[in-house]
C-alpha angles and dihedrals in degrees: 000000000000127000123215128184131197141057139258111286119196117204109189123178112212098180121074123202134170114279088229089068087065090052094252116160110221116208123169119200112203112311095340140059116233109232091230090068091068101027138030110250107170105120094269125096093207160286094243106221092210142308112308096004129122126216123219103272098016124239138200093273087056091053102033106028121124093277094041095053093057097046148318118323128246091276090065095248141051096281096292097315120138090214138356133184132191122194124192112202114249121249088247103053117229115224138178117255138184127035093274091071097097129133092238091056123084120256101243140005090267088073124124106233112011134071091192114085140182122268133182142201137182101245127123126272129204109289093239089057096047117107118211100187135003131194142174139180139185126221133185117215106232094213102046100018087230116157114237120195120199129183143171146177143177128232123224092225136016102203097125146356120303141178129222134198130195121201123196110197129198089206125064098257116197145157123275098211140016105246103014141351139090136307133263123229131036137237119276120205105264097040109142131227121189116191125195135176130217102209135169090035091316096304096118129041135187133192136211126175128212136185126220099242114157091173096058099038112046104139121104093239141007137195116256108285119247098187143017115281094044124109117257093191141325107320093003121105120189114242099168131012120196107219101154115001096077094055091065092060091221137084117239141166094270099085140047089223136036143157132198141182128209114273091197136023113291133192125229124207090221127067115288128162120190123208090238097054120223131135117355114272092003114141112206122231111292094018101097119069130183136164146152146186143202100251094188093054098048097039115097111278114256093020117114111249109245125242118225135221105181142010139206131202116202140176118228136197093235144343093267123111091244094051117144109252116226132168121010143182118207129191148141122288106178097188093153118080137168132184133195134200135178149192120221122182145149110261109175147012117222130219091259089055094253120131136232123216125196133192140195135161150159134266116201136192102221096159134093104279149006118308128202141212092021111192131183120199118195120191114187123193108257092017141077127266114265122199120206118202108215101174120210125354122199120220108287094012127128135195131197124222127251097028140109088282093047102026125197106259115246112269094018135095137200089227128091106207140200100014113166095196135037108278118240102223148337117213131201133187135175137204137188139181117240093216138034118286117259115209089347092304132110106241093170129069120298116225123196141197126196123195090186127209117345126192122210122255089259115089113250113261094032135093120257115300092228132149120258125204142157133203134190135194132193138198128181145177133188129231138178120238134180116246110180106298093344137081110222134189116247123195116205119194142170139162148150135274113206136194101228094173135077099247128079115259127214133181090034108177133178125194133180120221090219091065104273117133147314090224120197154332093230135171118222129188119210110296093008123132134194134193097240095205095058103017095235123141109248143182106244115257156104095263091039118189108236095021117104117262108238117209132182114241133194120232128004123338133192127208126020122263113276111263095010127109123234140189136181116229109234098213141012091251096050121114100000103315104173136185122253107024093029112212145149121235122189139157140231122210126206129196136168146166121250121221090253089061099255122132114245119207152320093216121171140201129188133202132190121214121195112221097219102026095167093051097252129081124216116273101191 
């Protein structure tokens, strides 16, 4: 019986950075990436080049050394990995029990196809089948964006052949009990099982990879597969079959998957105790196992690569599908990750001096695989929570809300209206399912992201920090009018003054430098316009509804147009009277006061009026 001490330690890296920043050389061979291009797989966990440092490519000492176990390394991540996990076997080993504990059976009774389920107990296993530590990591190749999974473990003893299996689950699989019982969680189509053998006393290893696929593999038994695409057993479809790589005893660039054991004693930088004693942390020949595969390359083409939540390393009695399962280590592997961000700002002041705030943002899949049923929930202060359904997000993809991808739900808005005071916060969170929905329900793990409270861009205790602006337009015509024994020139003009900003304006005034006005004071809400000569609200033209229509007339006229303003130039040289095409040019000026107390304007507009626009001056 072996004794193991410790507890599960999850080492999750939340910050991604390009593998090249860790000095990793990325080489793709054909349509796959050999796992050794992103991770060292040579039967040796080290040597560790120093606390907090990463080799090129990294190794298990880089990820799991003393510094690495307690936190991220000096590079700010786990040597370029998107996620890593390290499991120390418990002092009371957990082992599979009962005949239902087979890899081709589902995990629990909530499974889809099988009535046989896994069960566990805390009894001893043969020393050669006892795992002391287990670990896994995920990498993304920067050139191809392929997902590479790597994993490793040590055995307590090396007195005989052994077989090992590694499950990657999309659900968060756990134990239902402390000393014995069954498991929680079920298989999701796309779960991955890698199986390796320690043969010739552990000196040679092979690897094959299978997918949980209850649709493709429904028969009760199958012949041994000879190629990918064949069923290994009920529910298990072959993705990769090692027919040659393992016999070499080394990992090379010729395969998308490989596994290797140590051909000589190796030293770990984490605690390890062998059954046979010897130097501290020294793993005897055949006791250290590691492997990896290009998941993207071996997964069926056109099928979204799954995203995993937990993993399990197990020892098996043989490489066959019906092998008896023995010792296991189970832990979290949160490969999926989403993040959410948002903008929250005041957008408008209303006529009653209340304010409107609007929000939008982005949800991103920055984890290791596709996520499903992505939802964003925004809860503004003073408003009701709104949930945006954003569907499926591929690895590396982002979606803004609201948008066509994340539409505004019917009957809701992304605006909080009529607030009399500056709102405190606006909060947003997001969630996603790590696997496809089944019957409209998420049967995989749910991952979340929370951006927390966000304040608007306006400092608390102030009014909205919005732009203020004013605009003015002018139109004019000339006419001739009798004045006693004289014929005099009359200039008629009108126009609009408009609030082009987002704050209410008061004390709006318009004056004409020829003597018309001043007009006002007016008040204008954002986007509102008035005809300054008659004070009516208008739609901006010309023509402008509510502003007088100015027309050119022949001959003498009497009386100015209703609602227009008029003036009589006092001399021929006043206001730009010029020879040739004789005309008058003058200017109006508009100013106002924004609700935050600032002066808006002056803004000006000019108009030129030809004295005899029809080509003939009055003769009477």
